N, C-alpha and C positions, 0 to 999 in steps of 0.2 A: 210323286211319282203315283202312275198307275197299279194296279194290280190284276194277275191272270192274264195276259193277253192271251189274245188268239191270232192263229198264223193265218196270214192274205192266204189269198186263192194263188195266187202267181207264185209264192213263196213253196207249195208245195208242189207244185209242178216242176219248181227248179231243183225240187230234191229229187224227183221220181227220174228228172235226167241225170243227175250227178249217179243217183243210185242203180240204175241200171241202162250205161250207156248204149251195149251192142242192143237190147231187146226194144228198145226205145227210140230207136235212130232217127227212124224217121219223123216219129210228134217231137224227137226235141228239136229236130233239122226246120221244124214248120214254124217252131214257137219262141225259138233262141232270138233271132236278131229284133223281134216282137219286145221280148220278154228285158230285154238288157238294155235296148234305146232307151227305155221308160224308167228301169226300175235301177239302173246301174251306180246310181248315186247311191241307193239303201245298200248294197251288199259290198262288204268291207275286202278290198284287195288284201290280198296275202303279200307279205313281205314288205310292205309299202306304208308308210306314212300318209296318214288321210285327214286332213283339214276338215273341220266340222264346224259349221256356222251355227251359231244358236239363237235364238229369239226368244225376249224374255214370256217366263211360264208355259212354253210350247214345246212341249216334249219331241226327241226327235227320235227316232229310234233306227239301228242297222242290224244287219243279219250277216250270219257266216253259217256253214254247213259243213260237219264232219261224218263223214261215211264209215258205218262199220265195216273194219278188214280182220286181215289173219292178226293186227296186233294193234295195240290200244294208240289211239291218235291223241299226242299230247298237243297244245297249244297254248300262247302266251298273249295276253291284250293288254297295253299301255298306255294309259289316256294321260293326256297333259294339259292341266288347263292353263291359258294363255290371259287371265286378267282375274275375273270375280270367281268366287265359288262355286262348286257346280254339284249336281246330285248325277250319279251315275249308276247304272246297275247291269248284271248279267243274268237273263233267262236259259232255262234251257227248256226244250220239247224233247222230249222222247218219241223215235220213231219206231215203225216196224217194218222189216224190208219186206214181209207179205205185202203189205196195205201199199208200200211203195213200188213193189210189181206189179198189182194189179191198176194203180192209180196211174203206172207208165203206159200199159198197155190198154189204158181205157175203158178202165172199170169205174164210172164214177157213182157209183153204189159204194163202193170200197174205199175212193174218195171223198166222201161225204162221212161217211165212218170214222176214216181218219181226220179227218177234219172235227170232226167231233171231239174226238182224243187228244189233239191239241189244243182245245182250249184253256187247259189247262197246264201250266209252266210251273216249276222251281225255280226261285232265285238262287243264283250259285254266290254271288258278291255285290255287296253294294256300301258306295261310298258317298260323304259330302264332305268337301273341302276343297281348295285348291292347290293339294300338293301334287305331285307326280305320284299316280299307283299305278302297280302291276299285278294283275294275277294269272297267276299259271296251274292250269287244269288238265285231265286228260278224260278224255272220252272213251268208253267201251265197248259205244253200239252209236248207230247212227241217229243225229242229234240235229237238230237246230236250234245255234246259240243266238237270242237276241240281247244288244248292247242298247239300252235307253239312257237317253242324256236329258239334262234339265237344268234351265239356268233361271234362278228368281229373284238375281238382281238386275241384270240388264242383258242387252244383247251383249254378245261376246262370242269366242273362237276357241275351238279346244285342238290339239292333234292327238288320234288314234293310230296306235299301229299294231297288227297282228300277226301273227307268224304262226305255222301250225304243220304238224308233219315230225317225223322222227327225227331231222334236226334241226333246231329250234336256233334260225340265222339272229344273232343278238348284231340290232341296229344300235344301241346305243352304247357309248364307251362305260366301261365298267370302272364303278369306283372302287377305292378301299374299304378294306373291313372298317376302318376308323376313318370316316371321311368327313372330321371337323377340320374349320381354319384354326390354326394357330397365331396367335397375336403373338410375338416374339421381340417386339421391340415400338416405342412411339416416342415421338419427339413433338417440338412445337409447332413443328410443320409435316413432320411424317410418321408413319404409320410402317412399319416390318412384318409381313405376314409369311409364313410357312404352311403347307399342307403335306399329306402323303401322297407318294405316285400311286397314280390311277395305273392297273395292270395295263391297260388298253396301251398305253401311252407307253411303257415298257417294252412293247412286243411289234408297236407297230409307232416308231418315232414320226415317219416320215408325214404322214398325212394326221396326224395328232397334238391338239396344242392346247394349253391354259388359257383361258380369258378372263379377267379380271373385272368387276363390274363395282364403281364406289358411288355411294350417293349418301345422301341423309335423311334418307328419311323411313326405309326399312327395306330388311332383307327379301330376293327373291327368291322363288322357288324353284324355276325354270328359267333357261334363257330367253322363252319362248314368252313370258311373262313382263321381262324385263324390257323386251324388245317391244311390246304392247304401249308398254307405260310409258316409253320414251318416245315414240310416235304419236302416242296422244298428248304429252305435253307439247312437244313440239309445233305440233298443228296449232294451240292456243298461242305460243310463242316461239316462231323456230328459229333458232340462232345457234348454228354451228360456230364453235368456238376454234377449234383448234385439231387438226388429225392427230390422233396419240396413237398410229401403228409403232408396234415396237420392233426394230431390226430383225426381230429372230422369224421374224414372218416371212416364211419361204418367198411368197408370193402373193404381191397385193391384189391380186384376182381372187385368191382363194379367202381373205378376207370380206370380199363380198360377196363369196357365196353363201357367207352366213346369213343370208337371206334380204338385206336390204344395208343401205352403207352407216346408218344412224349410230348402229353399235360399236362403230371404229373411230367415232367422233366424242370429244367430249362436249356435250348440249347442257345448253342454262334450261333449265324447267321454272316453273312458277315459285317451287319451295326450294331451291338451291341448282348443282351441279351435279349431272351423271356423268361419268367418266369411265370408258373400257377403253384396255390395254389386252392385247394377244404375248406373252411373253414367252412361247414357245415352248420347250420341254421343260424349263426348269422350275423348279416348285419351291421357291422362294423370290419375295418382291415388295421393293422399298416403294412403297405410293408417296409422291414429292407433292410438295406446292399445295400443300393442304393448310388451313386456314386455323388458329390456336385455339384450344377449349371449343373445340367444335367437335361434336359427336359424329361417327362415321360409321356407314352399313358396307361389309364388303362381301362379295359373293366371287365363288371361283366355280368354272362352266369348262367341263373337258371336253372339246370340242371336236368332231371329225370332218376335216372340212371337205372330206369325198362325198359324205351323206347329209352334210346340215345338220347328223344329229349330236345332241348333246346332252350331259349328265352333270346336275348340279351337286355340288358339294353341302354342308352345312354352313349356311350363311353366319358370320358374326360380326361382331364391332369394335369400335374403341371410341376415347374421345383424347384428342390431341391435347398436348399441355397446355398451362397457362402461359401467356405471350409472357416472356422475361421484361422486367422492368426495363425501359433505354437507358441505355451510357448517357449520360450526360457531364459534356467537358466544359469546366468552369471557364472563363475568359479572363486574362487578365490584362488590365490595364495599360494600353498604350504595347502590346506584346505582338507580334505576329504568330500565326500558328499556320501550320500548314500539313492539310489532310489529303490522303488519296481517297476516293471515291469508289469504291470496289461494289457495284450492284449486286455481283453473286453471293459477297458476304452479309453486304448489310445495306438496306434498301435508304434507311435515312442515318444521316446523322445529327446528333441533338448538342447544342453549346448551350450555355446562359452565360448573361453577365450582369450584375448589379451596379446600376449607375451612381456615379460619385457626384453627378451634378445634374441638372434640371435639361440638357439637353447631351445627347450620345452620338457621336460619328461611327458609321460602320467603312469599311472598305473590305469589298472582296475583289481580290483577282484571280480569274479562270487561269489555270496555266496551261490544262489542254481539257478538249471537250466541253460540251455543254451543261452548266452547270444550274440548278433549281434551287432556291433560297427564299425563306419564308421567316420572317420575325415577327414576333407573337407579345404581347403583354397581357397581362391578366385576362388570359384565354382568349384574346381579341386579335384578328389578324390584322398587321400593322399595313406590311406589304409581302407580294409575292411576284417573282420574278424568275424566268429563265434566261438567261445571258451565256456568252463567250467572250470576254474581254476582262473592263473592267467596271465596280460600279462602286459609286460612293452616296450613302444616307447619312442625313444627319436628322435625328427623333427628337421628339418635345416631350416631356414627362416629368413626374416628380422623382426630388433624391430618395435614391433606395428602391428605385423600380427596379424589376425583374425583367431581363427580356430573351424572349428564348428563339435561339436562331434553328433552323432546320435546314440541312442542306445534303441533295443527291444529286446523282448523274441523270440526265434524262436520256442518254445512248446507252447503247450494249458494254463498249467498251470501258473501261477505266478513267474517269476526269481526276484532275486535282485543282486544288484551289488555296488562295493563302485567304485569312480573314484576319482583322484587325478591328481592335474596338477600344474607344478612350473617350473620354470626357473631358479633356484638354484641347481647348480649341487654338489657342494661341501656338501651338505646333501643327498644322494640319497635314494628314498622310501625303497628299497628292498637292500642287499645284491645280489650278485651274485646266483642265483639260481641251486641246483643240476638240473640234468637232468630228473630226478623223485623224486616225491613228496608222492612215495607209502612206506608204511610202511613192513618189512617184519619178518615174527616167522619164529624159529626152531622148527619141527615138535619133534625131537630127541631130543632136549633140556627142552621140558613142563615135567611136573612133575606134580602131583597132587596138587601142593600148589605154583607153579612157572612156569610163561613163560618167554623166552628170545626174545626180541624183538631187529630190527637193522634199521636204516634210515640212507641216504645221507645226508653228511654236506657242509657246505662252507668254501671257503676259510680264511675270515674275522671273526672273533671271534664273536659268537653269542651265545644268551642263547636259550637251547630248554627244553621247559616243558613239562613233560609226565602225562596226566590223564587217568584214567580206570573210565568203568561205567559197573555193572553186568546187563545184558539182558537174556531174552528167546532166546531159539533157533527162534524162528517164528518170533523174533523182529530185525533179523539180517538188512534183506534186507530193512524192512523199516526206520532204525536206520541210514544204513549207504547214502539211495538214499536222506532222508530227511535232513542231518546233514548242517548245518549252516557254510561254510567256512571261513567267513568273523566273525564269532563269536571271540570276545577275551577272554582272560584268565578271566576276571571279570563274564563272562556268566557262569562259572563253577561253583559247590557248591564245599565248600572246602574239602569235603570226598572222591571228584575223583581224588584229586591231589595225585600221587606219588611222583614227585621229581621235582628240575629245577637244570640244568647243563649247564657248557657252554665248547663248544668245536669247533674247528676250525683246517685246516688242508691246506697248502698251494698248497698240490698235491692232486689234487682233485679226482684222483686214490684209494687216498688211504683215503680219506674224510669220511671213516664208524664207524660209532661209534653203539656201543649196549649197551644193556640195561636188567637186569635179574630183573622181578618187584614178590615178595614173596608175602608171607600170605593170598593165595588165596584160593576159594573153590575147593573141588575136583569136578571133571563132571560140572564146570559152566562155561558156556559163559561168556567171558568178551570184551567189547569196548572197544581198545586202540586209544588213540588221542596221536600226537606231534605238538608242537606249536614252530615253530621257531620265534623268536624277536630278529630283527638287530637292528641297533643304532638310526632308527627313530621309534621306539618304537611299528611299527606296526606290528601285529602278523599272520605271515603265518601259516595257518593249513595244516597238511599234511592229504593225503587220511585216515580216520578210518579204523582200522584192528580189526575183530573180531576173537578171539581164545578161544578155548573150553580146561581146564584144564584134564588133565587126571583123569578118575575115579578111577581106582584100579592104584597102585602104588606096 
């Protein structure tokens, strides 16, 4: 930082104009336009936040003038670094009313004398760091104040807010006496925070909100600094993952007024995720979807959405709990288990089986939804697949091998699946199934009271049971989508049963059977189901088929 700065000539003239407007009106008018057109960026505006861009190692100066009056003149300066630490200070130059009057009348000897007296200045305040700092002072005489800013690390920008006069207007929301954030709960994937209310929020609820920022690197001392860091990281790797606006936000456009949309998004930076959510005026919030055993930093900002001004609470951090040991269910030889896969409660379900022979057969029957399965042995993945329907695998290994099975749903809604595993091969779970489990209907064979359907069969003798259900036309999609493919014959009412018959053909190309169902109503939609029951007794349900009888014959 430089010492003993002198006042530039234009600023002395400016002081003259401010001190004696009536006596130097003509002189002021002649220079006013030129003065402010060239130097307007160097004079701080009263009651307005000013953005200042700093180049590394190059100081920048801004000025403001307080003129002697009947009462003292209070003023406040708030500086917010938006990136790296900076150095800044406030200097004051005392002036004389006589010098100002003579200079205003064109007495340049007096002006020269005045300029010599102002070559020395006193320092009121100086600071080095990246915290938001506010200086409040009172002037009892006419004076020129100079603010000098210097960045010694890299190019950066800051914001400066000046307010002066008898009533100091408060731009920034007020923080409580205790601005700390309390961690009141920590889970495996959640952290619950609480903070004391801002007096500004209690007074102006409509335009003030709390916004919370979470990241894995460090705390931010201002919203400006957080915004700069996110923007910088997104320039290197721009990935806006998901909008995380809270329903408490009154108007989505208000969040955009926070300068840019970056802070309203979950952003993926090079060092992890940065997430912000505005929570309205409530002073507690549970941050969800965190990673177990990970340290996170949390900041809360109280934001005025009308002015974009904000104030930062004292940041905190917390480490989520270690991930619990996954629950593993032991599979018993030949026993069928039925699992409901709920992604909201558990992403993956873990099963294990110890082989009693060298070969092991696995059977998976998706009852509803699409299922993801993975089978591994000795930490090596043997197979991985997503499917809907029936899957059958035979794996070879050593006696006593342990197989781990991981299951999950690939859909937002629940899925269900039946699993069976065994080392006994003389009693297979299922017959060799046909290529397709679809039921076909013949349009030309439809009548007002009958329909004819066909399906592919198996090489071994199996039982096929046919069921029908009368439905409305607008129910077809829901009935076929929500059908439980694992449900057995016992789940169907007796009135739905049409018949059961046995069928097989050693030649798979001829393993096709048909059935005509009579006694139906004209112009009515029926849902037909075929169940294949093999030697194991486990039913395999074909895909449901909706057919409408003819209205007129």
